[in-house]
N, C-alpha and C positions, 0 to 999 in steps of 0.2 A: 503495499499500501504506499501512498504517497506521504511525506512526510511535512507534516502542518508544523511543528515547531522544533528547531535545532538549536541547543546551545553548547558551546564548546569551550570548556577552560573558562567560564564566566566566573568573576568575581567583583564584590562591590566592597570598596573601604571608604567610610565616612572619615573627612580629616579631621584636623583640630590638634589642640594639644595633647590629646590621648587618642587617637585613630582607633576605630573599631572596623572590624571584619564583620560587615554584614552576611556576606556571602565568600566563603572560601570557594576556590576553583571546583566548579562542577561542571557536569555534561549531562545533557537530557535530549533524548528524541522522542517525540509523539507523533503517532500515525493520526492521519485525517481522520473524523468519525469517531474518535475515542473521546472518554470521558477520565480525566486522571484527577486525583485528590492530590493536594499537598498539606501534609500534616505536620504539625510540630507545636511547640509551647511559644508562648509568647516571645517576641524578639529572637526567632529563630531563622528569619530570612524569607518567611512566605510572602511577604507583602512586597518588601524589596525584590524579589524573582517577579512578581507578577508585573511591577513597575517598569522594570526592564523590558519585559516584553511588549508593554503598551508603550514604548517610547518616551516614557515619564522620568526616568532614572537612567544617566549614563553609567556603564560597568568601567571598573577600573581597569580590568583587563578581560580578555577574552572577546567572544562575539554571539549573538542571538540574531537568528532569523525567523520569520514568521511566513509562512507560504513562499519560501524563497526569497524572501524582501528583507532587508536589513530592518530590525526592531525600529519602530519610529518612522519608517519611510512614508512620506506621503501617498505611496502606493497604496498602502494598507489602510487608508481614511474609511473607506465604508466595509473593507474585507475584514478587520478585527473590531471588537468592541471591548471596552474594559468597564466592569461596574466596580467600583472601589467600595471599601467599607463605610467610609464617610457620609455625610448627610447631603440630600439633596437641596438645592438651594429652596427654602422654604419661603412663603410669603402667600399675597393674595393673587396666585395663579391657578387656574382649575389643571385638571389633568390633562384635558385635550391641548388646553394652550400651551402646557409645558411641552407635551409631545410634538405640538406643531412647530415650536421653537427649535427643538432638536431635529426634527426632519428637515425644517430650513438650512440647519448648519449640515446637515448630511447632503444637501442639495436636491431634496426629493421635492416634486412639485406638487402643490396643494391638496390634489385629489389622491394622489399615492400616498401621500403622508397622513391624510386623515382615514383612509381605507386601511393602512396598518396599524394606525393607533387605535382604532376601533377594534381590531381583531385582537390585538394583545390586550387592551383593557377588557376584554371580554374573556379571553384566554386566562388571563391572571386574577379573573373575580373582582374587576374594578369597575365594572360597567355600571355599578350603583352610585360610584362617585361623583358622576353628573358634572354639575359646575360647581363644586364644593373646591373651596381653597386648599391648597397643598398644607397650610398650616393647621387645618383642622384635621388632616391625616394622623391615624394612629402609626405607631412604628411598622408595623407590619405592612400596611398601605402603603405607607413611603418605600418600604424595601422592594415591594413588588412592582410600583411605578418605577424604581430605578431599572429594574429588569426590563420591563416593557421599552425602557428609552434604550436600552443597551441592544435591545432585539430590534428596533425599529428599523435599521439598515440593512437587517438581514444577513449579519457578519457570518464569515465562514470560520472563524475563531473566536471562541468566548474566554473571555478570562475574568472570573469571578472572585472576590474577596470577602469571604463570609456571606454568602447570598441567603441563607435562612436565618441569620442572626435576628433576633427579635420576632420572628415568625412564630405563629400558633402551630400545632399540628396541622391544621386544615391548609393554611398557607404553605407550610412545609411541604407536605404532599403535593400540592399544586404545582410548586417550582421543581420538585425533583421529577414528576411527571414530565414536565416541559422540558427539561433536560434530558431525559431520555428520547424523546420524540425528536428534539433537535438533534441528537448524536444519530439516529436511526435514520435521519435525513442526509446526514454528512457532516454535520457542525462538529468541530473540534472544541471541545470544553476542557479547561482548566481552571480547577476552581481550590482555594484554600479555605479550610474550614476548620472548627474544633468539635463539630457534631459527627462523631465516629461512625455511629450507628448508621447516620444519613450517608456518609461517604462511602460506608461499605455496600450500603443499598444501591445506589446508583453509579459508582466508579468502576472503571473496569481495571485501573491500577493506581497505586499511590508511590508517591515520593514522598519521606519522612526525614524532615529537618530538624538538626539540634544544634543551637551555636554556630548557624550559617554551613554548617557541613551535612553532607547526605549520610544519613545513618542507615538508611535500608530504601529499597526500591523494587517494585514489582508488582505481579498481580497480587490478589489476596490468596489465591491457592499457593502460589510460591512463598508467601510470606507468612501465611497461617496455618498451612497444611502440617497434619500429623501422620504418623502410620494407623491411626485409627480410622475405622469406616462406619459409617451410619446405616443401619438397615431399618427402613420404616416400613411397618406392617400394619395393615387393618383386618379386624374381622377375628382376632384369635382370642381365646379366654388365658386365663393365667398358666393352666397347665401347658397348653401349647406353648407358649412363651418360655417356660421353662426348658420344654424340650429343646427348642431351639437353641439355648443355653448350652445344654448338655452336648449336641451337636457340634458346637463352636468351640467348647472344650476338646472334645474328640479330635478335631480337626487340629490342635494346637494352640487355639487362639483364647481369648478370655473376653467376657461379658462386662464390660466397665459397668454400665447402669442400664435401666430399663426405666422409661417414664413417659406419661401419656405425652402426646404430641400437642403442640399449641402453636398459635401462629404469633409472629412478632407483634409487638404494640403498634410500632410505625406502619406495618400491614395493614393493621386494623383502623388505624386514622386515615390511610390512604384510601381505603374503602368507603368509609364513611363520608370521606371529602367528596368522593364521586358521586355520592347520591344524595349529597345536601343540597337543599332548595338554595337558587340564587337569590340570596338576600344580604344586604350589607350592614355593617355595624352601625349604631346610631352616631351622629357626629359628635365629635369630641373637640369642643371649642375653649378648651382649658389650656391650651398651648401646643407648641409644636413638639414633636418626637423625633429622635434622630433615625436616619435610616441609611440605605445604600444609595449611591448615586451612578446614575447612568451617563452624565453629560460631566467635562471636566472644563467648564467656563462660568463665566457669570450669568446669572438668569436675566432675562429681560425686565424692564422696568416695571416694578410693581405699581398696583392702582390702591388707590383710596377705598374704593367700592367692589362690592362683589360683582361678577360678572352677571349679565342681565339675561 
């Protein structure tokens, strides 16, 4: 498969009287249409790596290319999108107005921009937001709007920093489902996250950073696999299960445990989210909430009155 992201001996050092190595030399190759997670504690270099790939941070050494172009190249203007962890510009703008502004920055004509905005607002359960000001949005609504902004240009590579931070389980399920659908359609996703269960749910492979160094990298099977095998059966009583255990011992194995099968909690919420009626939360006029950002520039001028 074609390579979407290529990093070779990439390192970042922040200067000053006491220089800090945010990233020690690392190599990374990510194929098109894959979802990869970046894991690690705070300060491990996750955000720094994403910012280098987005062209917002110059490396101290090494090189990074995205879709065959140098990171930060103008050729990647609409082919790559970056959703940082920080807040969207909050104020007296509605979600459609904010996305219209993002669409103009991407060079979309009004009709195309409006159509894409309507699609992603609906897909991410924000159609109920209507003409509400962004400053009345909850943290989760703000975060989902940031993802909608990042997806407006239909990027081939999507860089996400903590995409589900601040989301409730329903919002997280909607985002995870969207990411899987994007990857199935050929979009490459690289996401930094502290939500380990969600990373395991959606990612094809992971990169574990600590202190700016790569501690592990691979698929979950490669990193988490053991010599144990699970045999899932239905319709057997306790006596039959005990007989299976005896057979395993005769073959030189060992039954480690038997327990009733159950689904994961995240899978339950994802199923509930799919069946939930489309209705939005009540307005929250008490003040702004921080969320993700889909555009890295100043917002258009705010107004004194809500949109008509």
